[in-house]
Each structure stands twice: as C-alpha cells, then as structure tokens.
gemmi code that builds the backbone of each chain (N, CA, C; Angstrom):
import gemmi

chains = {
    "A": [
        ("ALA", (-174.477, -93.567, 101.967), (-175.930, -92.883, 102.430), (-176.870, -94.167, 102.541)),
        ("GLN", (-177.647, -93.909, 103.600), (-178.912, -94.920, 103.541), (-179.803, -94.433, 102.848)),
        ("LYS", (-180.721, -95.010, 102.232), (-182.040, -95.032, 102.327), (-183.041, -96.076, 102.069)),
        ("VAL", (-184.141, -95.485, 102.605), (-185.397, -96.509, 102.554), (-186.600, -96.139, 102.039)),
        ("THR", (-187.093, -96.753, 101.361), (-188.318, -96.356, 100.176), (-189.544, -97.145, 100.459)),
        ("GLN", (-190.311, -96.839, 101.019), (-191.746, -97.385, 100.803), (-192.408, -96.845, 99.713)),
        ("ALA", (-192.870, -97.392, 98.934), (-193.326, -96.737, 97.736), (-194.836, -96.701, 97.530)),
        ("GLN", (-195.321, -97.452, 98.407), (-197.137, -97.406, 99.222), (-197.179, -96.319, 99.561)),
        ("THR", (-197.950, -95.602, 99.520), (-198.318, -93.992, 100.460), (-199.473, -94.496, 101.181)),
        ("GLU", (-200.181, -95.063, 100.272), (-201.601, -95.260, 101.203), (-202.212, -96.624, 100.305)),
        ("ILE", (-202.630, -97.512, 101.784), (-203.258, -98.473, 101.190), (-204.961, -99.080, 101.893)),
        ("SER", (-205.642, -99.110, 101.206), (-207.159, -99.373, 101.986), (-207.368, -100.577, 101.696)),
        ("VAL", (-207.981, -101.602, 102.598), (-208.513, -102.701, 102.254), (-209.720, -103.244, 103.390)),
        ("VAL", (-210.447, -104.423, 102.832), (-211.351, -104.545, 103.602), (-211.263, -105.662, 104.749)),
        ("GLU", (-211.480, -105.239, 106.095), (-211.247, -106.204, 107.244), (-211.367, -107.676, 106.646)),
        ("LYS", (-210.595, -108.223, 107.143), (-209.901, -109.621, 106.602), (-209.310, -110.014, 105.341)),
        ("GLU", (-209.224, -109.030, 104.754), (-208.238, -108.989, 103.595), (-206.392, -108.808, 104.212)),
        ("ASP", (-206.076, -110.000, 103.274), (-204.371, -109.730, 103.699), (-203.370, -108.699, 102.856)),
        ("VAL", (-202.751, -107.721, 103.769), (-202.203, -106.930, 102.652), (-200.627, -106.806, 102.995)),
        ("THR", (-199.920, -106.402, 102.368), (-198.629, -106.654, 102.198), (-198.020, -105.304, 102.377)),
        ("LEU", (-197.003, -104.628, 103.074), (-196.204, -103.349, 102.929), (-194.988, -103.577, 102.409)),
        ("ASP", (-194.718, -102.847, 101.158), (-193.424, -102.997, 100.953), (-192.322, -102.064, 101.746)),
        ("CYS", (-190.771, -102.752, 101.219), (-190.027, -101.450, 101.824), (-188.620, -102.198, 101.023)),
        ("VAL", (-187.604, -100.881, 100.733), (-186.890, -101.540, 99.980), (-185.863, -100.166, 100.285)),
        ("TYR", (-184.392, -100.959, 100.567), (-183.625, -100.291, 101.211), (-182.409, -100.229, 100.382)),
        ("GLU", (-181.239, -99.121, 101.099), (-180.194, -99.145, 100.427), (-178.820, -98.839, 101.507)),
        ("THR", (-177.839, -99.495, 101.434), (-176.783, -99.307, 102.263), (-175.653, -99.862, 102.028)),
        ("ARG", (-174.527, -98.965, 102.033), (-172.895, -99.850, 101.689), (-172.447, -100.605, 102.753)),
        ("ASP", (-173.232, -100.283, 103.985), (-172.595, -101.406, 105.263), (-172.780, -102.857, 104.924)),
        ("THR", (-171.872, -103.987, 105.352), (-172.491, -105.114, 104.913), (-173.260, -105.674, 106.470)),
        ("THR", (-173.058, -104.864, 107.561), (-173.697, -105.044, 109.066), (-174.874, -103.610, 108.968)),
        ("TYR", (-175.905, -104.484, 109.367), (-176.864, -103.168, 109.621), (-178.374, -104.105, 109.995)),
        ("TYR", (-179.319, -103.224, 110.518), (-180.620, -103.925, 110.844), (-181.742, -103.298, 110.474)),
        ("LEU", (-182.684, -103.718, 110.324), (-184.192, -103.405, 109.770), (-184.703, -103.723, 110.932)),
        ("PHE", (-185.903, -102.685, 110.766), (-187.092, -102.596, 111.338), (-187.986, -102.077, 110.895)),
        ("TRP", (-189.248, -102.768, 111.721), (-190.703, -102.233, 111.336), (-191.198, -101.808, 112.776)),
        ("TYR", (-191.837, -100.288, 112.280), (-192.578, -99.597, 113.183), (-194.104, -99.219, 113.091)),
        ("LYS", (-195.081, -99.604, 113.741), (-196.260, -98.976, 113.411), (-196.531, -97.592, 114.319)),
        ("GLN", (-197.161, -96.836, 113.482), (-197.736, -95.357, 114.339), (-199.086, -95.278, 114.382)),
        ("PRO", (-199.659, -95.596, 115.408), (-201.364, -95.672, 115.363), (-201.519, -94.022, 115.467)),
        ("PRO", (-202.961, -93.263, 115.270), (-203.331, -92.011, 115.637), (-202.675, -91.531, 116.885)),
        ("SER", (-202.548, -91.998, 117.907), (-201.719, -91.819, 118.913), (-200.773, -90.817, 118.773)),
        ("GLY", (-199.773, -91.433, 117.827), (-198.552, -90.833, 117.208), (-197.249, -91.539, 118.171)),
        ("GLU", (-197.462, -92.163, 119.096), (-196.264, -93.061, 119.535), (-195.691, -94.113, 118.665)),
        ("LEU", (-194.521, -94.218, 118.250), (-194.092, -95.222, 116.941), (-194.039, -96.622, 118.053)),
        ("VAL", (-194.657, -97.718, 117.501), (-194.550, -98.953, 118.331), (-193.591, -99.542, 117.837)),
        ("PHE", (-192.589, -100.655, 118.243), (-191.664, -101.398, 117.554), (-192.449, -102.933, 117.233)),
        ("LEU", (-192.344, -103.379, 115.999), (-192.798, -104.375, 115.821), (-191.704, -105.630, 115.424)),
        ("ILE", (-190.622, -105.382, 115.023), (-189.531, -106.478, 114.682), (-188.368, -105.701, 114.355)),
        ("ARG", (-187.425, -106.443, 114.540), (-185.999, -106.383, 114.278), (-185.392, -107.554, 113.334)),
        ("ARG", (-184.690, -107.039, 112.258), (-183.760, -108.231, 111.622), (-182.591, -107.535, 111.247)),
        ("ASN", (-181.286, -108.211, 111.445), (-179.985, -108.074, 111.079), (-179.718, -108.725, 109.629)),
        ("SER", (-178.668, -108.154, 108.782), (-178.684, -108.141, 107.531), (-177.557, -109.778, 107.357)),
        ("PHE", (-177.337, -110.576, 108.486), (-177.148, -111.959, 107.991), (-178.217, -113.078, 108.497)),
        ("ASP", (-179.483, -112.596, 108.840), (-180.165, -113.161, 109.209), (-181.481, -113.200, 107.982)),
        ("GLU", (-181.668, -113.962, 107.102), (-182.506, -113.869, 105.840), (-183.597, -114.504, 106.529)),
        ("GLN", (-183.637, -115.421, 107.451), (-184.827, -116.257, 107.719), (-185.806, -115.056, 107.716)),
        ("ASN", (-187.234, -115.898, 107.275), (-188.700, -114.763, 107.485), (-189.472, -115.260, 108.794)),
        ("GLU", (-189.785, -114.693, 108.837), (-190.645, -114.694, 110.483), (-192.297, -114.282, 110.573)),
        ("ILE", (-193.133, -115.290, 111.585), (-194.436, -115.164, 111.283), (-194.198, -114.640, 112.737)),
        ("SER", (-195.491, -113.870, 112.983), (-195.615, -113.835, 114.476), (-197.128, -113.419, 114.951)),
        ("GLY", (-197.845, -114.596, 115.214), (-199.576, -114.237, 114.811), (-200.052, -113.817, 113.601)),
        ("ARG", (-200.476, -113.042, 112.992), (-200.854, -112.502, 111.935), (-200.103, -111.442, 111.227)),
        ("TYR", (-198.561, -111.476, 111.979), (-198.141, -110.455, 110.943), (-196.829, -111.525, 110.187)),
        ("SER", (-196.108, -111.442, 109.217), (-195.032, -111.854, 108.924), (-194.076, -111.162, 107.872)),
        ("TRP", (-192.689, -111.155, 107.910), (-191.912, -110.536, 107.476), (-191.274, -111.400, 106.224)),
        ("ASN", (-190.601, -110.891, 105.304), (-190.233, -111.557, 104.369), (-189.073, -110.731, 103.793)),
        ("PHE", (-187.516, -110.835, 104.342), (-186.148, -110.211, 104.232), (-185.682, -110.994, 103.124)),
        ("GLN", (-185.488, -110.140, 101.991), (-184.931, -110.921, 100.856), (-183.239, -109.899, 100.382)),
        ("LYS", (-182.325, -110.085, 100.732), (-180.977, -109.592, 100.748), (-180.877, -109.379, 99.417)),
        ("SER", (-181.252, -110.311, 98.347), (-180.602, -110.141, 96.780), (-181.368, -108.744, 96.140)),
        ("THR", (-182.611, -108.382, 96.694), (-183.256, -107.793, 96.570), (-183.453, -106.352, 97.078)),
        ("SER", (-182.786, -106.489, 98.661), (-182.769, -105.323, 99.042), (-184.046, -105.059, 99.693)),
        ("SER", (-185.138, -106.016, 100.007), (-186.412, -105.460, 100.241), (-186.549, -106.429, 101.483)),
        ("PHE", (-187.732, -105.498, 102.454), (-187.822, -106.069, 103.624), (-189.383, -106.217, 103.997)),
        ("ASN", (-190.341, -106.849, 103.598), (-191.632, -106.804, 103.093), (-192.589, -107.009, 104.443)),
        ("PHE", (-193.519, -106.750, 104.809), (-194.201, -106.765, 105.967), (-195.636, -107.455, 105.656)),
        ("THR", (-196.275, -108.583, 106.130), (-197.511, -108.877, 105.168), (-198.630, -108.848, 106.811)),
        ("ILE", (-199.814, -108.572, 106.728), (-200.365, -108.538, 107.898), (-201.531, -109.551, 107.087)),
        ("THR", (-201.952, -110.732, 108.124), (-202.841, -111.595, 107.579), (-204.306, -111.549, 108.201)),
        ("ALA", (-205.178, -111.511, 107.129), (-206.740, -111.127, 108.074), (-206.392, -110.159, 108.596)),
        ("SER", (-206.679, -109.036, 108.009), (-206.583, -107.793, 108.680), (-207.506, -107.102, 109.641)),
        ("GLN", (-207.814, -106.553, 110.627), (-208.693, -105.832, 111.411), (-208.588, -104.280, 111.385)),
        ("VAL", (-209.538, -103.760, 111.829), (-209.615, -102.508, 111.988), (-208.573, -101.702, 112.481)),
        ("VAL", (-208.200, -102.377, 113.988), (-206.951, -101.871, 114.626), (-206.169, -101.987, 114.115)),
        ("ASP", (-205.574, -102.457, 112.784), (-204.502, -102.404, 112.155), (-204.069, -101.233, 111.537)),
        ("SER", (-205.059, -100.558, 111.423), (-205.091, -99.190, 110.914), (-204.113, -98.164, 111.844)),
        ("ALA", (-203.155, -97.670, 110.738), (-202.071, -96.771, 111.176), (-200.899, -96.501, 110.102)),
        ("VAL", (-200.097, -95.873, 110.304), (-199.101, -95.554, 109.483), (-198.192, -96.807, 110.223)),
        ("TYR", (-197.348, -97.444, 108.970), (-196.140, -98.278, 109.264), (-195.174, -97.944, 108.626)),
        ("PHE", (-193.927, -97.861, 109.638), (-192.702, -97.549, 108.957), (-191.466, -98.649, 108.990)),
        ("CYS", (-190.871, -98.491, 107.932), (-189.739, -99.535, 107.407), (-188.361, -98.679, 108.161)),
        ("ALA", (-187.173, -99.013, 108.497), (-186.318, -98.545, 108.865), (-184.931, -99.129, 108.950)),
        ("LEU", (-184.059, -98.243, 108.736), (-182.634, -99.114, 108.624), (-181.756, -98.353, 109.474)),
        ("SER", (-181.112, -98.953, 110.071), (-180.086, -99.015, 110.939), (-178.543, -99.262, 110.521)),
        ("ALA", (-177.766, -98.237, 110.702), (-176.499, -98.637, 110.585), (-175.564, -97.599, 111.083)),
        ("GLN", (-174.219, -97.621, 111.152), (-173.453, -96.617, 111.969), (-174.303, -95.813, 112.668)),
        ("GLY", (-175.123, -96.240, 113.619), (-175.332, -95.446, 115.108), (-176.765, -94.705, 114.595)),
        ("GLN", (-177.266, -94.575, 113.201), (-178.475, -93.877, 112.745), (-179.486, -94.876, 112.238)),
        ("LEU", (-180.645, -94.314, 112.518), (-181.998, -94.973, 112.570), (-182.201, -94.388, 110.844)),
        ("THR", (-182.830, -94.726, 110.094), (-183.149, -93.935, 109.151), (-185.142, -94.588, 108.088)),
        ("PHE", (-185.726, -93.734, 108.302), (-186.665, -94.352, 108.448), (-187.569, -93.967, 106.998)),
        ("GLY", (-188.344, -94.744, 106.472), (-188.794, -94.649, 105.239), (-190.104, -93.812, 105.117)),
        ("SER", (-190.756, -93.103, 104.375), (-191.747, -92.378, 104.093), (-192.915, -92.633, 105.076)),
        ("GLY", (-193.459, -93.977, 105.046), (-194.434, -94.759, 105.908), (-195.358, -94.953, 104.901)),
        ("THR", (-196.352, -95.998, 105.452), (-197.165, -96.165, 104.139), (-198.579, -96.287, 105.389)),
        ("GLN", (-199.656, -95.497, 104.879), (-200.932, -95.365, 105.686), (-201.550, -96.585, 105.354)),
        ("LEU", (-202.022, -97.378, 106.491), (-202.807, -98.524, 106.050), (-204.067, -98.290, 106.525)),
        ("THR", (-205.126, -98.112, 105.759), (-206.841, -97.968, 106.397), (-207.180, -99.522, 106.010)),
        ("VAL", (-207.795, -100.043, 107.406), (-208.444, -101.129, 107.105), (-209.896, -100.888, 107.601)),
        ("LEU", (-210.771, -100.935, 106.183), (-212.125, -100.665, 106.435), (-213.160, -101.906, 107.308)),
        ("PRO", (-214.270, -101.546, 108.060), (-214.701, -102.742, 108.287), (-215.885, -103.454, 107.349)),
    ],
    "B": [
        ("LYS", (-192.937, -101.923, 133.481), (-191.704, -100.660, 133.808), (-192.461, -99.650, 132.638)),
        ("ALA", (-192.103, -98.200, 133.253), (-193.010, -97.384, 132.704), (-192.091, -97.365, 130.936)),
        ("GLY", (-192.522, -96.458, 130.245), (-192.319, -96.191, 128.944), (-191.683, -94.795, 128.953)),
        ("VAL", (-191.037, -94.756, 127.852), (-190.538, -93.157, 127.623), (-191.550, -91.987, 127.745)),
        ("THR", (-191.060, -91.016, 128.409), (-191.951, -89.904, 128.734), (-191.507, -88.672, 128.319)),
        ("GLN", (-192.090, -88.073, 127.672), (-191.685, -86.664, 127.203), (-192.429, -85.400, 127.757)),
        ("THR", (-192.404, -84.308, 128.037), (-193.068, -83.098, 128.466), (-192.061, -81.916, 127.771)),
        ("PRO", (-192.976, -80.875, 127.560), (-194.399, -81.201, 127.485), (-195.084, -81.938, 126.454)),
        ("ARG", (-196.537, -82.195, 126.166), (-196.873, -83.061, 125.218), (-197.330, -81.996, 124.010)),
        ("TYR", (-197.506, -80.642, 124.148), (-197.872, -80.046, 123.466), (-197.514, -78.076, 123.582)),
        ("LEU", (-196.947, -77.666, 122.603), (-196.247, -76.457, 122.906), (-196.307, -75.200, 121.828)),
        ("ILE", (-196.708, -74.050, 121.965), (-196.865, -73.287, 121.028), (-195.706, -72.206, 121.471)),
        ("LYS", (-195.370, -71.840, 120.213), (-194.020, -70.709, 120.634), (-194.403, -69.793, 119.251)),
        ("THR", (-193.789, -68.414, 119.456), (-193.424, -67.802, 118.218), (-192.031, -67.494, 117.282)),
        ("ARG", (-192.048, -67.283, 116.505), (-190.884, -67.482, 115.836), (-189.858, -66.735, 116.746)),
        ("GLY", (-188.645, -66.742, 116.598), (-187.007, -66.250, 117.235), (-187.219, -66.620, 118.292)),
        ("GLN", (-188.035, -67.231, 119.212), (-188.044, -67.791, 120.446), (-187.109, -68.962, 120.609)),
        ("GLN", (-187.238, -69.689, 121.789), (-186.281, -71.049, 122.163), (-187.047, -71.471, 122.828)),
        ("VAL", (-186.972, -72.956, 122.941), (-187.848, -74.216, 123.269), (-186.917, -75.176, 123.679)),
        ("THR", (-187.185, -75.897, 125.116), (-186.436, -77.144, 125.541), (-187.300, -78.036, 125.727)),
        ("LEU", (-186.917, -79.110, 125.244), (-187.954, -80.115, 125.536), (-187.277, -81.343, 125.789)),
        ("SER", (-188.240, -81.922, 127.433), (-187.485, -82.841, 127.915), (-187.938, -84.300, 127.448)),
        ("CYS", (-187.277, -85.543, 127.737), (-187.121, -86.988, 127.579), (-186.462, -87.614, 128.750)),
        ("SER", (-187.639, -88.505, 129.500), (-186.942, -89.165, 130.346), (-187.252, -90.838, 129.612)),
        ("PRO", (-185.874, -91.290, 129.438), (-185.992, -93.220, 129.099), (-186.576, -93.805, 130.104)),
        ("ILE", (-186.600, -95.234, 129.351), (-186.711, -96.348, 130.347), (-186.098, -96.578, 130.909)),
        ("SER", (-186.275, -96.876, 132.206), (-185.079, -97.114, 133.291), (-184.160, -98.050, 132.941)),
        ("GLY", (-182.876, -98.078, 133.059), (-181.825, -98.461, 132.456), (-181.581, -98.387, 131.171)),
        ("HIS", (-182.200, -97.640, 130.390), (-181.753, -97.563, 129.285), (-180.716, -96.199, 129.067)),
        ("ARG", (-179.341, -96.446, 128.358), (-178.733, -95.004, 128.402), (-178.650, -94.454, 127.323)),
        ("SER", (-178.944, -95.040, 126.126), (-179.085, -94.149, 124.961), (-180.399, -93.531, 124.575)),
        ("VAL", (-180.558, -92.153, 124.447), (-181.492, -91.688, 124.008), (-181.221, -90.701, 122.743)),
        ("SER", (-182.045, -90.871, 121.758), (-181.944, -90.654, 120.476), (-183.216, -89.539, 120.242)),
        ("TRP", (-183.234, -88.283, 119.637), (-184.362, -87.612, 119.232), (-184.552, -87.719, 117.329)),
        ("TYR", (-185.835, -87.328, 117.033), (-186.177, -87.469, 115.760), (-187.452, -86.204, 115.550)),
        ("GLN", (-187.297, -85.674, 114.443), (-188.238, -84.792, 114.247), (-189.160, -84.986, 113.035)),
        ("GLN", (-190.763, -85.351, 113.302), (-191.534, -85.888, 112.069), (-192.486, -84.583, 111.788)),
        ("THR", (-192.330, -84.375, 110.491), (-192.923, -83.170, 109.889), (-193.639, -84.047, 108.300)),
        ("PRO", (-194.746, -83.475, 108.023), (-195.449, -84.045, 107.048), (-194.813, -84.139, 105.625)),
        ("GLY", (-193.775, -83.262, 105.727), (-193.288, -82.827, 104.349), (-191.855, -83.749, 104.401)),
        ("GLN", (-191.137, -83.981, 105.623), (-189.684, -84.496, 105.486), (-189.904, -86.019, 106.105)),
        ("GLY", (-191.075, -86.171, 106.792), (-191.440, -87.684, 107.490), (-190.157, -87.293, 108.607)),
        ("LEU", (-189.543, -88.315, 109.206), (-189.130, -88.649, 110.098), (-187.750, -88.943, 110.080)),
        ("GLN", (-186.713, -87.766, 110.685), (-185.658, -87.326, 110.387), (-184.705, -87.614, 111.855)),
        ("PHE", (-183.462, -88.224, 111.959), (-182.859, -87.938, 113.107), (-182.052, -86.769, 113.204)),
        ("LEU", (-182.248, -86.462, 114.664), (-181.596, -85.252, 114.900), (-180.609, -85.486, 115.973)),
        ("PHE", (-180.269, -86.446, 116.531), (-179.174, -86.768, 117.504), (-179.264, -87.648, 118.184)),
        ("GLU", (-178.085, -88.512, 118.802), (-178.059, -89.520, 119.851), (-177.320, -89.566, 120.988)),
        ("TYR", (-177.920, -89.612, 122.257), (-176.809, -89.543, 123.172), (-176.748, -90.706, 123.967)),
        ("PHE", (-175.591, -90.770, 124.611), (-175.210, -92.048, 125.226), (-173.989, -91.722, 126.575)),
        ("SER", (-174.372, -91.765, 127.456), (-173.631, -91.641, 128.900), (-173.129, -90.300, 128.611)),
        ("GLU", (-173.896, -89.744, 128.447), (-173.830, -87.955, 128.358), (-173.197, -87.361, 127.538)),
        ("THR", (-172.697, -88.389, 126.447), (-172.139, -87.747, 125.195), (-172.842, -87.903, 123.963)),
        ("GLN", (-172.857, -86.670, 123.073), (-173.611, -86.839, 121.857), (-172.569, -88.023, 121.044)),
        ("ARG", (-173.340, -88.725, 120.665), (-172.494, -89.958, 119.820), (-172.664, -89.935, 118.177)),
        ("ASN", (-174.341, -89.737, 118.020), (-174.322, -89.516, 116.563), (-175.019, -88.115, 116.151)),
        ("LYS", (-174.848, -87.536, 115.314), (-175.987, -86.387, 114.887), (-176.367, -86.424, 113.237)),
        ("GLY", (-177.551, -85.944, 113.204), (-177.751, -85.967, 112.236), (-177.814, -84.563, 111.432)),
        ("ASN", (-178.474, -84.412, 110.068), (-178.218, -83.349, 109.307), (-179.218, -81.942, 109.608)),
        ("PHE", (-179.264, -81.183, 111.107), (-179.821, -80.287, 111.195), (-178.726, -78.998, 111.278)),
        ("PRO", (-179.840, -77.884, 111.515), (-178.301, -76.841, 112.222), (-178.257, -76.709, 113.203)),
        ("GLY", (-177.339, -76.091, 113.518), (-176.995, -75.828, 115.205), (-178.053, -75.010, 116.055)),
        ("ARG", (-178.786, -74.721, 115.363), (-179.838, -74.073, 116.119), (-180.438, -75.416, 117.189)),
        ("PHE", (-180.184, -76.785, 116.934), (-180.603, -77.748, 117.507), (-179.651, -78.386, 118.425)),
        ("SER", (-179.921, -78.329, 119.685), (-179.156, -78.930, 120.577), (-179.795, -79.892, 121.162)),
        ("GLY", (-178.676, -80.835, 121.989), (-179.177, -81.493, 123.101), (-178.229, -81.739, 124.123)),
        ("ARG", (-178.658, -82.133, 125.218), (-177.804, -83.047, 126.268), (-178.599, -83.705, 126.988)),
        ("GLN", (-177.686, -84.622, 127.863), (-178.186, -85.929, 128.150), (-177.378, -85.699, 129.943)),
        ("PHE", (-178.362, -86.232, 130.718), (-178.026, -85.598, 132.188), (-177.459, -87.256, 132.658)),
        ("SER", (-176.703, -87.372, 133.606), (-176.281, -88.689, 134.350), (-177.599, -89.696, 134.579)),
        ("ASN", (-178.325, -89.222, 135.014), (-179.807, -90.075, 135.194), (-180.703, -90.726, 133.916)),
        ("SER", (-179.799, -90.101, 132.814), (-179.983, -90.398, 131.503), (-181.392, -89.693, 130.719)),
        ("ARG", (-181.772, -89.005, 131.521), (-182.648, -87.826, 131.102), (-182.198, -87.131, 130.125)),
        ("SER", (-182.628, -86.750, 129.078), (-182.409, -85.957, 127.940), (-182.996, -84.475, 127.618)),
        ("GLU", (-182.546, -83.735, 127.222), (-183.051, -82.410, 126.751), (-182.886, -82.094, 125.570)),
        ("MET", (-183.851, -81.416, 124.576), (-183.261, -80.873, 123.219), (-183.649, -79.330, 123.319)),
        ("ASN", (-182.893, -78.737, 122.835), (-182.938, -77.066, 122.617), (-183.027, -76.683, 121.383)),
        ("VAL", (-184.029, -75.758, 121.101), (-184.096, -75.520, 119.565), (-184.140, -73.979, 119.864)),
        ("SER", (-183.041, -73.003, 119.722), (-182.920, -71.616, 119.228), (-183.683, -70.719, 118.499)),
        ("THR", (-183.826, -69.520, 118.609), (-184.372, -68.836, 117.281), (-185.087, -69.799, 116.439)),
        ("LEU", (-186.610, -70.028, 116.928), (-187.356, -70.954, 116.174), (-188.057, -70.276, 114.744)),
        ("GLU", (-188.285, -71.234, 113.960), (-188.379, -70.755, 112.553), (-190.044, -71.355, 112.202)),
        ("LEU", (-190.772, -71.021, 111.441), (-191.693, -71.443, 111.188), (-191.708, -72.810, 110.664)),
        ("GLY", (-190.815, -73.295, 110.036), (-190.391, -74.428, 109.729), (-190.056, -76.006, 110.807)),
        ("ASP", (-189.780, -75.003, 111.891), (-189.740, -76.070, 112.987), (-190.923, -76.744, 113.849)),
        ("SER", (-191.795, -76.233, 113.020), (-193.535, -76.975, 113.292), (-193.130, -78.534, 113.259)),
        ("ALA", (-193.500, -78.980, 114.052), (-193.079, -80.668, 114.076), (-193.565, -81.619, 114.976)),
        ("LEU", (-193.671, -82.758, 115.287), (-193.628, -83.616, 116.434), (-192.248, -83.922, 116.383)),
        ("TYR", (-191.934, -83.903, 117.873), (-190.807, -84.268, 118.364), (-190.415, -85.429, 118.822)),
        ("LEU", (-189.734, -86.387, 118.434), (-190.024, -87.544, 119.160), (-189.016, -88.020, 119.696)),
        ("CYS", (-188.801, -88.713, 120.813), (-187.283, -89.254, 121.850), (-187.713, -90.333, 121.840)),
        ("ALA", (-186.483, -91.136, 121.361), (-186.322, -92.653, 121.952), (-185.194, -93.202, 122.653)),
        ("SER", (-185.580, -94.276, 123.648), (-184.549, -94.916, 124.283), (-184.138, -96.546, 124.173)),
        ("SER", (-183.007, -96.609, 123.970), (-182.563, -98.404, 123.813), (-181.775, -98.598, 125.002)),
        ("LEU", (-181.340, -99.740, 124.964), (-180.105, -100.298, 125.601), (-178.804, -100.506, 125.448)),
        ("ALA", (-178.661, -99.617, 123.882), (-177.512, -99.719, 123.389), (-176.362, -99.380, 123.998)),
        ("SER", (-175.444, -100.273, 123.705), (-174.078, -99.898, 124.503), (-172.949, -99.591, 123.362)),
        ("ARG", (-171.996, -100.115, 123.050), (-170.930, -99.830, 122.352), (-171.506, -99.664, 120.874)),
        ("VAL", (-172.287, -100.395, 120.300), (-172.862, -100.674, 119.033), (-174.316, -100.087, 119.236)),
        ("SER", (-174.607, -99.132, 118.821), (-176.350, -98.625, 118.947), (-177.259, -99.226, 117.783)),
        ("SER", (-176.770, -99.687, 116.949), (-177.610, -99.971, 115.635), (-178.541, -100.876, 115.783)),
        ("TYR", (-177.842, -101.996, 116.546), (-178.959, -103.290, 116.418), (-180.258, -103.231, 117.912)),
        ("ASN", (-180.020, -102.201, 118.341), (-181.180, -102.473, 119.255), (-182.346, -101.574, 119.142)),
        ("GLU", (-183.289, -102.276, 119.275), (-184.659, -101.460, 118.683), (-184.762, -100.155, 119.955)),
        ("GLN", (-185.289, -99.495, 119.163), (-185.863, -97.763, 119.815), (-187.317, -98.171, 120.590)),
        ("PHE", (-187.330, -97.424, 121.443), (-188.591, -97.338, 122.446), (-188.929, -95.968, 122.267)),
        ("PHE", (-190.423, -95.416, 121.553), (-190.447, -94.115, 121.484), (-191.429, -93.612, 122.409)),
        ("GLY", (-191.262, -92.414, 122.964), (-192.028, -91.810, 123.384), (-193.367, -91.011, 122.584)),
        ("PRO", (-194.375, -90.751, 123.207), (-195.460, -90.258, 122.768), (-195.131, -88.687, 121.857)),
        ("GLY", (-194.177, -88.214, 122.096), (-193.555, -86.971, 121.283), (-194.319, -85.948, 121.755)),
        ("THR", (-193.376, -84.487, 121.672), (-193.958, -83.015, 121.993), (-194.609, -82.856, 120.739)),
        ("ARG", (-195.667, -82.162, 120.312), (-195.961, -81.246, 119.204), (-195.733, -80.224, 119.488)),
        ("LEU", (-194.917, -79.241, 118.500), (-194.715, -77.971, 119.025), (-195.004, -77.587, 117.597)),
        ("THR", (-195.674, -76.508, 117.800), (-196.201, -75.360, 116.768), (-195.326, -74.117, 117.151)),
        ("VAL", (-194.868, -73.525, 115.844), (-194.698, -71.811, 115.669), (-194.977, -71.053, 114.904)),
        ("LEU", (-195.932, -70.118, 115.661), (-196.497, -69.311, 115.169), (-195.564, -68.091, 114.803)),
    ],
}
model = gemmi.Model(1)
for chain_id, residues in chains.items():
    chain = gemmi.Chain(chain_id)
    for i, (resn, *xyz) in enumerate(residues, 1):
        res = gemmi.Residue()
        res.name, res.seqid = resn, gemmi.SeqId(i, " ")
        for name, pos in zip(("N", "CA", "C"), xyz):
            atom = gemmi.Atom()
            atom.name, atom.element = name, gemmi.Element(name[0])
            atom.pos, atom.b_iso = gemmi.Position(*pos), 0.0
            res.add_atom(atom)
        chain.add_residue(res)
    model.add_chain(chain)
structure = gemmi.Structure()
structure.add_model(model)
structure.setup_entities()
C-alpha cells in the first residue's frame, strides 16, 4: 500500500519569509513518481513538479525548490521569499501502479 | 489549449437520487481519472479510464461508476446518493499511454456535489 504523510496541517508565515513544506512517503514499489500540487481557493489543483524515483537531483524553479531524499523517503518543498499569492493548500502525491495517492495537504497562509 | 472542463460546477441532490458528472479532458489526452475530495478523507482516487476502458480503480463502493467515450470525454455516475457523498469531485486528464504513473495529471475545477 502507498501512503503519503504531510504532518504540517497549517503553516502561517509573513511575506518574504522562507517556508518548507514536508512530505514523507511509503511505497514498496521501486519505480514511482512524486508530485507536488497547489490548490488555491478556487479549488483547481495546479501541477508544480514531478520527480521519478531514480532521480534524486534537487530542483530549483524560481522561488520554488524541491529536496528529494530517497534514504529518508522525503520530498520536501521550499518557497523562498514567500508572497501572499502563495497562500493555498499544497499537496504532495505519490504515483505507482497507476494510482495517485495524495497526502492530506498543508494549508499555507502568507500574511502581508 | 483549453484545460480540463467539468460540468456542472455545482449540484444539489437529495438522498437516494442518482447523479452524473461530466468531464472533458485536454485535447489529445487519453487518460481520465476521477477523485473525491472531502474535508474528512482528503483526496481519494476513484478510478481511471484509458481508451474507453477502466484501467485502475480505487476503494469505493459499486454505487460509483464511470465510463469513457471514444472522444475521451468521461462521465461519472453515483447511484443511491448518501449524505456522505457530498464532496468536490475532481477530474484529471493526462497523456498517459501504457504506463500511467509518470505523467502529470491536469485537473479540472471540480463539481461541488451537495447531498441533502
């Protein structure tokens, strides 16, 4: 069975602070894919990044960066210099055997 | 390119009724997946269709069913509605071919179903 844990239910930061969202996953598959999605108040899930289990390179895209560590089964997401528009629910997800399993989400609030 | 569209956006039904939700994927996408989102259970996978065939199924009762048409559009049906079926139903499409796991899914805005 697959499982994704996002231990942080809610995080509040002040604009321009850096914030890291944690994600820990469990799977018995050796080939799997990890994703981060953002869900703004409008409700539509927006794809942010995909990582496969064989690629542990960290990635930076603008203010976003991701840290994938297979040894600890973690795929953490950092927003640098947060902005009010970053306020949303962020979901980490694991895909294997054709099913996408989501974590429970982290509600991020960025205060002006 | 138009995104994933879902109709209707909002729906109110009463217990015992049935409901059909519709999803039009991004042009060229052949895989359509359905998810249920509730405050208590979070986002849960319902099923995936590819080339008109159900390829994967989550852990939901038989009251939840779906189908996919030759143009990749998909419908989801819930029969004998229960109060607990109130949720946001999200549809996602992807380019997935033989192996569906690695393609990112693009989500629609969802259909908010309220069961009274």
